[in-house]
C-alpha positions as a Python dict, from the first residue, in 0.01 Angstrom:
ca = {
    (1, 'M'): (0, 0, 0),
    (2, 'L'): (134, 189, 302),
    (3, 'R'): (470, 364, 277),
    (4, 'L'): (726, 470, 531),
    (5, 'R'): (980, 744, 464),
    (6, 'V'): (1297, 788, 665),
    (7, 'P'): (1376, 1154, 739),
    (8, 'R'): (1669, 1280, 533),
    (9, 'V'): (1908, 1398, 801),
    (10, 'V'): (2231, 1295, 629),
    (11, 'Q'): (2357, 1614, 470),
    (12, 'G'): (2685, 1621, 282),
    (13, 'P'): (2878, 1908, 124),
    (14, 'G'): (2684, 2133, -109),
    (15, 'N'): (2330, 2017, -173),
    (16, 'L'): (2399, 1645, -144),
    (17, 'T'): (2144, 1439, 46),
    (18, 'T'): (2107, 1064, 91),
    (19, 'R'): (1979, 1014, -262),
    (20, 'D'): (2296, 1162, -412),
    (21, 'W'): (2568, 937, -268),
    (22, 'P'): (2746, 794, -574),
    (23, 'S'): (2939, 515, -399),
    (24, 'F'): (3023, 342, -73),
    (25, 'D'): (3360, 517, -80),
    (26, 'A'): (3179, 851, -88),
    (27, 'L'): (2963, 765, 211),
    (28, 'R'): (3256, 619, 403),
    (29, 'A'): (3468, 930, 341),
    (30, 'W'): (3186, 1162, 444),
    (31, 'W'): (3126, 966, 764),
    (32, 'L'): (3495, 964, 855),
    (33, 'E'): (3516, 1340, 814),
    (34, 'R'): (3209, 1380, 1033),
    (35, 'M'): (3389, 1183, 1305),
    (36, 'I'): (3714, 1376, 1266),
    (37, 'K'): (3547, 1717, 1283),
    (38, 'P'): (3226, 1640, 1473),
    (39, 'K'): (2960, 1893, 1563),
    (40, 'N'): (2850, 1650, 1833),
    (41, 'P'): (3123, 1398, 1931),
    (42, 'A'): (2887, 1202, 2157),
    (43, 'L'): (2641, 1159, 1871),
    (44, 'E'): (2912, 1032, 1637),
    (45, 'K'): (3023, 775, 1893),
    (46, 'I'): (2665, 652, 1941),
    (47, 'V'): (2615, 628, 1564),
    (48, 'L'): (2929, 413, 1542),
    (49, 'F'): (2796, 195, 1825),
    (50, 'L'): (2464, 154, 1644),
    (51, 'H'): (2646, 53, 1326),
    (52, 'T'): (2824, -223, 1519),
    (53, 'H'): (2504, -323, 1701),
    (54, 'F'): (2276, -343, 1395),
    (55, 'A'): (2566, -472, 1184),
    (56, 'T'): (2470, -438, 817),
    (57, 'A'): (2724, -496, 540),
    (58, 'Q'): (2770, -350, 194),
    (59, 'S'): (2903, -688, 78),
    (60, 'R'): (2542, -805, 58),
    (61, 'V'): (2333, -489, 49),
    (62, 'N'): (2553, -347, -230),
    (63, 'K'): (2351, -25, -253),
    (64, 'S'): (2513, 285, -108),
    (65, 'L'): (2181, 472, -95),
    (66, 'Y'): (2036, 207, 136),
    (67, 'M'): (2333, 235, 371),
    (68, 'A'): (2322, 615, 363),
    (69, 'K'): (1959, 605, 471),
    (70, 'Q'): (2043, 363, 751),
    (71, 'N'): (2311, 604, 872),
    (72, 'A'): (2048, 877, 860),
    (73, 'L'): (1819, 656, 1066),
    (74, 'F'): (2084, 611, 1334),
    (75, 'R'): (2136, 988, 1352),
    (76, 'A'): (1763, 1056, 1372),
    (77, 'Y'): (1706, 816, 1663),
    (78, 'A'): (2046, 801, 1841),
    (79, 'L'): (1949, 1044, 2115),
    (80, 'G'): (1590, 927, 2151),
    (81, 'D'): (1389, 621, 2253),
    (82, 'F'): (1582, 308, 2156),
    (83, 'R'): (1256, 117, 2118),
    (84, 'E'): (1149, 352, 1841),
    (85, 'L'): (1481, 296, 1666),
    (86, 'V'): (1425, -81, 1672),
    (87, 'K'): (1079, -30, 1520),
    (88, 'A'): (1234, 181, 1245),
    (89, 'I'): (1512, -74, 1186),
    (90, 'N'): (1246, -345, 1138),
    (91, 'I'): (1152, -180, 808),
    (92, 'D'): (1477, -7, 717),
    (93, 'P'): (1552, -85, 347),
    (94, 'A'): (1913, -184, 418),
    (95, 'M'): (1807, -420, 698),
    (96, 'L'): (1518, -559, 492),
    (97, 'W'): (1770, -647, 223),
    (98, 'W'): (2050, -760, 457),
    (99, 'L'): (1844, -1012, 658),
    (100, 'D'): (1585, -1107, 396),
    (101, 'G'): (1294, -918, 548),
    (102, 'Q'): (1177, -807, 205),
    (103, 'S'): (1133, -1172, 101),
    (104, 'N'): (945, -1268, 421),
    (105, 'S'): (586, -1350, 324),
    (106, 'R'): (288, -1554, 441),
    (107, 'R'): (359, -1826, 182),
    (108, 'A'): (738, -1822, 219),
    (109, 'P'): (826, -1706, 572),
    (110, 'N'): (1188, -1613, 635),
    (111, 'E'): (1307, -1615, 996),
    (112, 'N'): (1651, -1456, 948),
    (113, 'Y'): (1566, -1110, 1075),
    (114, 'A'): (1330, -1230, 1350),
    (115, 'R'): (1606, -1450, 1491),
    (116, 'E'): (1870, -1177, 1487),
    (117, 'L'): (1621, -925, 1625),
    (118, 'M'): (1593, -1136, 1939),
    (119, 'E'): (1942, -1287, 1956),
    (120, 'L'): (2161, -988, 1867),
    (121, 'F'): (1954, -671, 1874),
    (122, 'T'): (1732, -694, 2183),
    (123, 'L'): (1714, -999, 2413),
    (124, 'G'): (2018, -1219, 2374),
    (125, 'V'): (1986, -1597, 2374),
    (126, 'F'): (2038, -1642, 2750),
    (127, 'D'): (1973, -1427, 3054),
    (128, 'F'): (2235, -1366, 3323),
    (129, 'A'): (2125, -1683, 3504),
    (130, 'G'): (2195, -1891, 3194),
    (131, 'N'): (1830, -1950, 3103),
    (132, 'K'): (1690, -1911, 2751),
    (133, 'N'): (1510, -1586, 2679),
    (134, 'Y'): (1307, -1717, 2385),
    (135, 'S'): (1232, -2035, 2192),
    (136, 'Q'): (1233, -2136, 1827),
    (137, 'N'): (856, -2098, 1831),
    (138, 'D'): (896, -1734, 1938),
    (139, 'V'): (1122, -1675, 1637),
    (140, 'T'): (863, -1833, 1409),
    (141, 'Q'): (580, -1621, 1554),
    (142, 'A'): (788, -1304, 1530),
    (143, 'A'): (872, -1377, 1166),
    (144, 'R'): (499, -1407, 1093),
    (145, 'M'): (439, -1066, 1252),
    (146, 'L'): (707, -918, 1025),
    (147, 'T'): (565, -1048, 696),
    (148, 'G'): (451, -815, 420),
    (149, 'W'): (726, -553, 411),
    (150, 'R'): (888, -475, 78),
    (151, 'I'): (1140, -233, -73),
    (152, 'R'): (1057, 13, -350),
    (153, 'E'): (1303, 227, -544),
    (154, 'L'): (1148, 543, -689),
    (155, 'D'): (1315, 843, -857),
    (156, 'N'): (1659, 748, -729),
    (157, 'D'): (1517, 707, -378),
    (158, 'V'): (1425, 404, -171),
    (159, 'E'): (1146, 335, 76),
    (160, 'A'): (980, 51, 263),
    (161, 'Y'): (613, -22, 203),
    (162, 'F'): (360, -269, 340),
    (163, 'N'): (182, -521, 117),
    (164, 'M'): (-115, -678, 295),
    (165, 'N'): (-134, -957, 37),
    (166, 'R'): (204, -1086, 157),
    (167, 'H'): (123, -1053, 527),
    (168, 'D'): (20, -1341, 751),
    (169, 'P'): (-309, -1225, 909),
    (170, 'G'): (-344, -1514, 1154),
    (171, 'E'): (-314, -1514, 1532),
    (172, 'K'): (39, -1513, 1676),
    (173, 'I'): (139, -1605, 2031),
    (174, 'L'): (477, -1498, 2169),
    (175, 'F'): (666, -1597, 2485),
    (176, 'A'): (398, -1838, 2605),
    (177, 'P'): (505, -2061, 2898),
    (178, 'D'): (605, -2409, 2784),
    (179, 'P'): (571, -2681, 3051),
    (180, 'N'): (855, -2870, 2881),
    (181, 'E'): (1096, -2582, 2947),
    (182, 'T'): (1296, -2558, 3270),
    (183, 'P'): (1258, -2297, 3399),
    (184, 'M'): (937, -2197, 3226),
    (185, 'Q'): (894, -1860, 3058),
    (186, 'N'): (756, -1591, 3287),
    (187, 'P'): (376, -1601, 3224),
    (188, 'A'): (372, -1220, 3227),
    (189, 'N'): (578, -1224, 2905),
    (190, 'A'): (305, -1392, 2701),
    (191, 'Y'): (170, -1181, 2417),
    (192, 'T'): (-110, -1261, 2173),
    (193, 'E'): (-153, -1077, 1844),
    (194, 'A'): (-514, -1123, 1738),
    (195, 'A'): (-589, -1230, 1382),
    (196, 'S'): (-677, -938, 1157),
    (197, 'N'): (-733, -876, 787),
    (198, 'D'): (-737, -500, 837),
    (199, 'P'): (-427, -342, 672),
    (200, 'S'): (-438, -43, 908),
    (201, 'V'): (-401, -286, 1199),
    (202, 'A'): (-156, -527, 1037),
    (203, 'V'): (87, -254, 929),
    (204, 'D'): (174, -189, 1294),
    (205, 'E'): (224, -551, 1396),
    (206, 'H'): (600, -509, 1376),
    (207, 'R'): (575, -222, 1624),
    (208, 'R'): (371, -428, 1869),
    (209, 'L'): (628, -704, 1835),
    (210, 'V'): (896, -463, 1960),
    (211, 'D'): (671, -358, 2249),
    (212, 'A'): (628, -724, 2347),
    (213, 'I'): (1005, -776, 2333),
    (214, 'F'): (1077, -477, 2555),
    (215, 'N'): (809, -588, 2802),
    (216, 'H'): (990, -922, 2838),
    (217, 'R'): (1127, -1008, 3184),
    (218, 'D'): (1400, -1266, 3239),
    (219, 'T'): (1392, -1544, 3498),
    (220, 'E'): (1516, -1298, 3762),
    (221, 'G'): (1230, -1061, 3683),
    (222, 'R'): (1456, -799, 3523),
    (223, 'P'): (1382, -617, 3192),
    (224, 'T'): (1563, -847, 2951),
    (225, 'A'): (1622, -613, 2659),
    (226, 'A'): (1736, -324, 2876),
    (227, 'R'): (1982, -549, 3059),
    (228, 'F'): (2115, -685, 2731),
    (229, 'L'): (2161, -341, 2575),
    (230, 'V'): (2325, -187, 2882),
    (231, 'R'): (2576, -471, 2884),
    (232, 'K'): (2657, -403, 2517),
    (233, 'L'): (2696, -31, 2582),
    (234, 'W'): (2929, -92, 2876),
    (235, 'K'): (3127, -340, 2667),
    (236, 'F'): (3159, -88, 2380),
    (237, 'Y'): (3263, 204, 2600),
    (238, 'A'): (3450, 20, 2876),
    (239, 'Y'): (3479, -361, 2903),
    (240, 'D'): (3258, -669, 2907),
    (241, 'P'): (3125, -696, 3265),
    (242, 'V'): (2971, -1039, 3210),
    (243, 'V'): (3222, -1306, 3115),
    (244, 'D'): (3241, -1674, 3192),
    (245, 'A'): (3534, -1630, 3428),
    (246, 'G'): (3568, -1356, 3683),
    (247, 'T'): (3216, -1214, 3688),
    (248, 'T'): (3127, -1079, 4030),
    (249, 'R'): (2804, -981, 4196),
    (250, 'E'): (2932, -623, 4176),
    (251, 'D'): (2945, -654, 3795),
    (252, 'L'): (2584, -767, 3784),
    (253, 'N'): (2477, -494, 4027),
    (254, 'L'): (2647, -240, 3803),
    (255, 'I'): (2449, -358, 3502),
    (256, 'D'): (2123, -363, 3696),
    (257, 'E'): (2170, -11, 3833),
    (258, 'L'): (2240, 121, 3484),
    (259, 'T'): (1946, -82, 3352),
    (260, 'D'): (1718, 102, 3594),
    (261, 'V'): (1851, 434, 3461),
    (262, 'F'): (1794, 319, 3102),
    (263, 'V'): (1434, 214, 3166),
    (264, 'A'): (1350, 524, 3373),
    (265, 'S'): (1481, 751, 3095),
    (266, 'G'): (1250, 599, 2837),
    (267, 'Y'): (1529, 388, 2688),
    (268, 'R'): (1749, 682, 2591),
    (269, 'I'): (2114, 597, 2532),
    (270, 'P'): (2248, 940, 2641),
    (271, 'A'): (2092, 893, 2985),
    (272, 'V'): (2264, 562, 3046),
    (273, 'L'): (2593, 701, 2910),
    (274, 'R'): (2581, 990, 3157),
    (275, 'A'): (2528, 741, 3438),
    (276, 'M'): (2811, 522, 3306),
    (277, 'F'): (3058, 808, 3296),
    (278, 'L'): (2985, 891, 3660),
    (279, 'R'): (3066, 538, 3778),
    (280, 'V'): (3402, 485, 3946),
    (281, 'E'): (3418, 148, 3768),
    (282, 'F'): (3439, 329, 3436),
    (283, 'Y'): (3778, 470, 3536),
    (284, 'A'): (3921, 152, 3687),
    (285, 'D'): (4227, -24, 3548),
    (286, 'R'): (3995, -292, 3411),
    (287, 'T'): (3859, -37, 3165),
    (288, 'R'): (4126, -98, 2906),
    (289, 'T'): (4022, -196, 2557),
    (290, 'V'): (4214, -185, 2231),
    (291, 'K'): (4112, 103, 2006),
    (292, 'S'): (3937, -3, 1689),
    (293, 'P'): (4099, 102, 1359),
    (294, 'V'): (3836, 375, 1321),
    (295, 'E'): (3907, 506, 1672),
    (296, 'F'): (4282, 495, 1605),
    (297, 'V'): (4265, 680, 1270),
    (298, 'V'): (3995, 929, 1366),
    (299, 'G'): (4152, 999, 1705),
    (300, 'S'): (4495, 1058, 1553),
    (301, 'L'): (4368, 1301, 1291),
    (302, 'R'): (4145, 1479, 1540),
    (303, 'M'): (4410, 1516, 1810),
    (304, 'L'): (4668, 1640, 1560),
    (305, 'R'): (4407, 1886, 1433),
    (306, 'A'): (4465, 1780, 1073),
    (307, 'R'): (4298, 2015, 827),
    (308, 'R'): (4212, 1973, 462),
    (309, 'T'): (4389, 2212, 227),
    (310, 'E'): (4181, 2481, 62),
    (311, 'S'): (4335, 2437, -282),
    (312, 'G'): (4171, 2203, -528),
    (313, 'R'): (3812, 2099, -578),
    (314, 'Y'): (3655, 1902, -295),
    (315, 'T'): (3579, 1545, -400),
    (316, 'F'): (3477, 1244, -198),
    (317, 'Q'): (3753, 1035, -356),
    (318, 'D'): (4017, 1285, -249),
    (319, 'T'): (3877, 1280, 103),
    (320, 'L'): (3890, 902, 102),
    (321, 'E'): (4256, 907, 4),
    (322, 'E'): (4328, 1171, 266),
    (323, 'L'): (4183, 947, 534),
    (324, 'S'): (4369, 639, 408),
    (325, 'D'): (4063, 428, 332),
    (326, 'Q'): (4016, 282, -14),
    (327, 'G'): (3826, -30, 73),
    (328, 'N'): (4074, -310, 141),
    (329, 'Q'): (4338, -201, -110),
    (330, 'R'): (4542, 90, 22),
    (331, 'K'): (4823, 4, 261),
    (332, 'G'): (4774, 180, 590),
    (333, 'G'): (4399, 199, 531),
    (334, 'L'): (4114, 102, 760),
    (335, 'G'): (4033, -205, 553),
    (336, 'Q'): (4388, -332, 591),
    (337, 'M'): (4367, -266, 966),
    (338, 'G'): (4059, -487, 980),
    (339, 'Q'): (3763, -246, 989),
    (340, 'T'): (3603, -125, 670),
    (341, 'L'): (3315, 99, 773),
    (342, 'L'): (2979, -13, 632),
    (343, 'D'): (3112, -366, 579),
    (344, 'P'): (3131, -564, 904),
    (345, 'P'): (3227, -930, 852),
    (346, 'D'): (2884, -1065, 947),
    (347, 'V'): (2573, -993, 1152),
    (348, 'F'): (2777, -1045, 1469),
    (349, 'S'): (2986, -741, 1369),
    (350, 'W'): (3356, -704, 1452),
    (351, 'K'): (3481, -898, 1755),
    (352, 'G'): (3686, -601, 1868),
    (353, 'N'): (3930, -546, 2155),
    (354, 'R'): (4226, -787, 2136),
    (355, 'Y'): (4106, -917, 1800),
    (356, 'W'): (4215, -585, 1649),
    (357, 'I'): (4574, -675, 1731),
    (358, 'T'): (4738, -895, 1469),
    (359, 'S'): (5084, -866, 1319),
    (360, 'H'): (4934, -747, 990),
    (361, 'A'): (4698, -496, 1152),
    (362, 'L'): (4976, -347, 1364),
    (363, 'L'): (5195, -310, 1054),
    (364, 'Q'): (4912, -121, 882),
    (365, 'R'): (4876, 109, 1182),
    (366, 'A'): (5249, 177, 1166),
    (367, 'I'): (5223, 256, 795),
    (368, 'F'): (4938, 497, 864),
    (369, 'A'): (5137, 673, 1137),
    (370, 'A'): (5445, 697, 916),
    (371, 'R'): (5256, 837, 619),
    (372, 'L'): (5064, 1078, 835),
    (373, 'C'): (5378, 1218, 997),
    (374, 'T'): (5583, 1234, 676),
    (375, 'R'): (5302, 1378, 458),
    (376, 'R'): (5323, 1096, 208),
    (377, 'W'): (4957, 1058, 132),
    (378, 'P'): (4886, 1088, -242),
    (379, 'P'): (4756, 1340, -316),
    (380, 'K'): (4902, 1563, -40),
    (381, 'R'): (4567, 1702, 60),
    (382, 'Y'): (4620, 1744, 433),
    (383, 'K'): (4823, 2029, 571),
    (384, 'D'): (5117, 1922, 783),
    (385, 'P'): (4937, 1740, 1069),
    (386, 'V'): (5235, 1793, 1299),
    (387, 'K'): (5235, 2167, 1246),
    (388, 'A'): (5411, 2300, 1553),
    (389, 'E'): (5205, 2614, 1609),
    (390, 'R'): (4891, 2401, 1651),
    (391, 'L'): (5056, 2166, 1900),
    (392, 'L'): (5313, 2368, 2093),
    (393, 'P'): (5362, 2725, 2217),
    (394, 'A'): (5580, 2945, 1994),
    (395, 'R'): (5877, 2946, 2230),
    (396, 'A'): (6177, 2739, 2321),
    (397, 'M'): (6105, 2491, 2599),
    (398, 'P'): (6269, 2197, 2773),
    (399, 'R'): (6255, 1873, 2575),
    (400, 'A'): (6077, 1702, 2863),
    (401, 'E'): (5801, 1962, 2850),
    (402, 'V'): (5755, 1902, 2476),
    (403, 'V'): (5716, 1529, 2534),
    (404, 'D'): (5478, 1575, 2826),
    (405, 'R'): (5263, 1818, 2627),
    (406, 'L'): (5235, 1578, 2333),
    (407, 'L'): (5158, 1279, 2555),
    (408, 'L'): (4879, 1481, 2714),
    (409, 'L'): (4748, 1614, 2383),
    (410, 'L'): (4740, 1275, 2212),
    (411, 'G'): (4581, 1085, 2497),
    (412, 'P'): (4656, 1136, 2769),
    (413, 'V'): (4912, 861, 2708),
    (414, 'R'): (5073, 727, 3026),
    (415, 'V'): (5426, 588, 2992),
    (416, 'D'): (5694, 475, 3234),
    (417, 'E'): (6005, 680, 3298),
    (418, 'A'): (6225, 472, 3067),
    (419, 'T'): (5987, 521, 2773),
    (420, 'R'): (5956, 891, 2850),
    (421, 'N'): (6334, 928, 2844),
    (422, 'Q'): (6352, 749, 2508),
    (423, 'L'): (6094, 990, 2367),
    (424, 'I'): (6289, 1286, 2502),
    (425, 'G'): (6597, 1150, 2325),
    (426, 'L'): (6419, 1168, 1988),
    (427, 'L'): (6426, 1548, 2016),
    (428, 'G'): (6804, 1546, 1993),
    (429, 'P'): (7069, 1671, 2232),
    (430, 'A'): (6982, 2041, 2218),
    (431, 'D'): (6789, 2160, 2519),
    (432, 'P'): (6570, 2365, 2518),
    (433, 'F'): (6386, 2255, 2204),
    (434, 'D'): (6265, 2533, 1973),
    (435, 'P'): (5955, 2441, 1765),
    (436, 'R'): (6001, 2756, 1556),
    (437, 'D'): (6304, 2598, 1388),
    (438, 'D'): (6186, 2414, 1073),
    (439, 'S'): (6470, 2163, 1093),
    (440, 'N'): (6354, 2069, 1441),
    (441, 'I'): (6002, 2007, 1311),
    (442, 'F'): (6092, 1768, 1030),
    (443, 'L'): (6392, 1599, 1190),
    (444, 'R'): (6277, 1583, 1552),
    (445, 'L'): (5909, 1657, 1609),
    (446, 'H'): (5770, 1442, 1327),
    (447, 'P'): (5957, 1126, 1440),
    (448, 'L'): (5851, 1194, 1799),
    (449, 'V'): (5481, 1215, 1711),
    (450, 'Q'): (5511, 907, 1491),
    (451, 'M'): (5668, 714, 1779),
    (452, 'I'): (5392, 821, 2019),
    (453, 'L'): (5130, 702, 1770),
    (454, 'M'): (5292, 358, 1776),
    (455, 'L'): (5331, 324, 2153),
    (456, 'P'): (5130, 26, 2284),
    (457, 'Q'): (4970, 262, 2537),
    (458, 'Y'): (4835, 482, 2255),
    (459, 'H'): (4636, 191, 2112),
    (460, 'V'): (4450, 125, 2437),
    (461, 'H'): (4164, 327, 2583),
}
């Protein structure tokens, strides 16, 4: 038996490591606090992207330790070679459980993970010309290469291990040209895995499968997986550049130029993000997407510089209540807004963008904003998030300046003149406005911040 251990890089308060997480709520609360007070904001954003990309749900995995180790995996590989992350995900305990990899054997092959590996994680079903990237036979061959991996729980820990007796040792042929296909698969994509009964050879078949996938070229001769992943990154950070209506040659050129950066960097996400952020297209009006519930909640707490009180013993449950997320139960919580971390609706993840906007979800966002600005979270564990000395200079100032400062701090949020005047009116008739006056804080400043948090412009990137 050959074992694989995931490095323990998830470190919580005190001496807690991945093996100590008592519940999904605990892990969710810890992750939210990491996003609110990040040591590396870029890393946290990439980890969130990876969670949506390799969508794995607690509703089926139902083991918080497995999900904690997957989060650790994302953190360990987020800034490195994406190909190595895919190889690690192949035998990640949470993924093995989620998509039935641990039941995939030579006598009872299971194609669930192999199919999603190609369709959702690496290649996509079709290339940009509308041609298929792989066939059902490729899924079958890939599933055979992935046989033999199991999950073992030891001493309150979990690991993946390889069982040669469950592995299919026969020859496998991937991406072979089929004369019945139009157009045919690029002959250069063909890969043959020789038959072998040697466990030291078979244990790495899943790694060679990933290499074959990333060597795949589409019908335009472009690196298929890199193209697919760059499109998903641009969609996550900006907008979807490849849609049925309105796609231009410039959109495709954009993806291809970023694809070249991705490949040249050794498939490192930070490299392609740097290139993305330097593109003028990234700052165009088209780059407007609706903030996810996580982005809305985390961004609000981060921008308002909310801080946990020092009194009372730190507990994960308290943190969860502070951040408004108790699964799908608490009004104003992430679950009610439509995004429970660690529990995407299916392997396709959340649809995102305009799908975040429903009458119910908007009501829950309003409840969150109201509770945050009126300090009505039980228990009252966060210091006043609208504390004036953290947001405004300690001096009287024109009401318009107060509004402009807050719009800049919380966004920047761009509003028209009529909306700006309405916000100014919330500060009352007295001008200048003095944030050192407590009555001004609770009667004027709190409602103003609450209103900004509910502006349509605040909910759009």
